[in-house]
C-alpha positions in Angstrom: 0.0 0.0 0.0 1.3 3.5 -0.9 0.2 6.7 0.9 0.8 10.3 0.0 -0.4 13.6 1.5 0.0 16.0 -1.4 0.1 19.7 -0.8 -1.9 21.3 -3.6 -0.9 24.5 -5.4 -3.4 27.1 -6.8 -6.6 25.5 -5.5 -9.1 26.0 -2.6 -8.2 22.5 -1.3 -5.0 22.7 0.7 -4.0 19.0 0.5 -5.0 15.6 -0.8 -4.5 12.3 0.9 -4.3 9.3 -1.4 -4.0 5.6 -0.7 -3.1 3.2 -3.6 -2.9 -0.5 -3.4 0.0 -2.5 -4.8 -1.7 -2.6 -8.2 -2.0 1.2 -8.3 -5.7 1.0 -7.7 -7.2 3.8 -5.7 -8.3 2.7 -2.3 -9.1 6.1 -0.7 -8.8 9.8 -1.5 -9.6 12.7 0.9 -9.4 16.4 0.1 -8.6 18.9 2.8 -10.5 22.0 1.9 -12.1 22.8 -1.4 -15.8 22.5 -2.4 -17.0 19.7 -0.2 -19.7 18.3 -2.5 -17.4 18.3 -5.5 -14.4 16.8 -3.9 -16.5 14.1 -2.2 -18.1 13.3 -5.5 -14.6 13.0 -7.2 -13.5 10.7 -4.3 -16.6 8.5 -4.7 -16.3 8.2 -8.5 -12.6 7.3 -8.6 -12.5 4.7 -5.8 -11.5 1.4 -7.3 -10.1 2.9 -10.5 -6.5 2.5 -11.7 -4.4 5.6 -11.0 -3.4 5.8 -14.7 -7.0 6.0 -15.8 -7.8 8.7 -13.3 -4.7 10.7 -14.4 -5.7 10.5 -18.1 -9.2 11.7 -17.3 -8.4 14.5 -14.8 -5.1 16.1 -15.9 -5.4 19.5 -17.3 -8.9 20.4 -16.0 -9.0 24.0 -15.0 -11.1 25.9 -12.4 -11.8 29.4 -13.7 -8.5 31.2 -14.5 -6.4 29.4 -11.9 -4.6 27.3 -14.4 -5.3 24.1 -12.4 -8.1 22.6 -10.3 -8.7 20.0 -7.6 -9.0 17.2 -10.1 -5.8 18.4 -11.9 -3.9 18.5 -8.6 -5.1 15.0 -7.8 -3.7 13.8 -11.2 -0.4 15.4 -10.2 -0.4 13.6 -6.9 -1.2 10.3 -8.6 1.6 10.9 -11.1 4.0 11.4 -8.3 2.9 8.2 -6.6 3.1 6.0 -9.7 6.5 7.4 -10.8 8.1 5.2 -8.1 9.2 8.2 -6.0 6.8 7.3 -3.1 6.6 4.0 -1.3 
């Protein structure tokens, strides 16, 4: 099992906690801050998905003119976890 608490940049959420199993399948995600309904919805939808699939769907999504979003920041956290840098 891999765990990461990722400090977000440029979003209302301040951090994201992610748990991946040994097959890079999402076991749990929790946002700290952000729009509660939206972030809870994201967490519910992606539970059980492969990290790679979530990255492909969420990367590049923008919130207003921020240049990023909570989903985009989650994709960055997942990329960091699946690159082998986090155990």
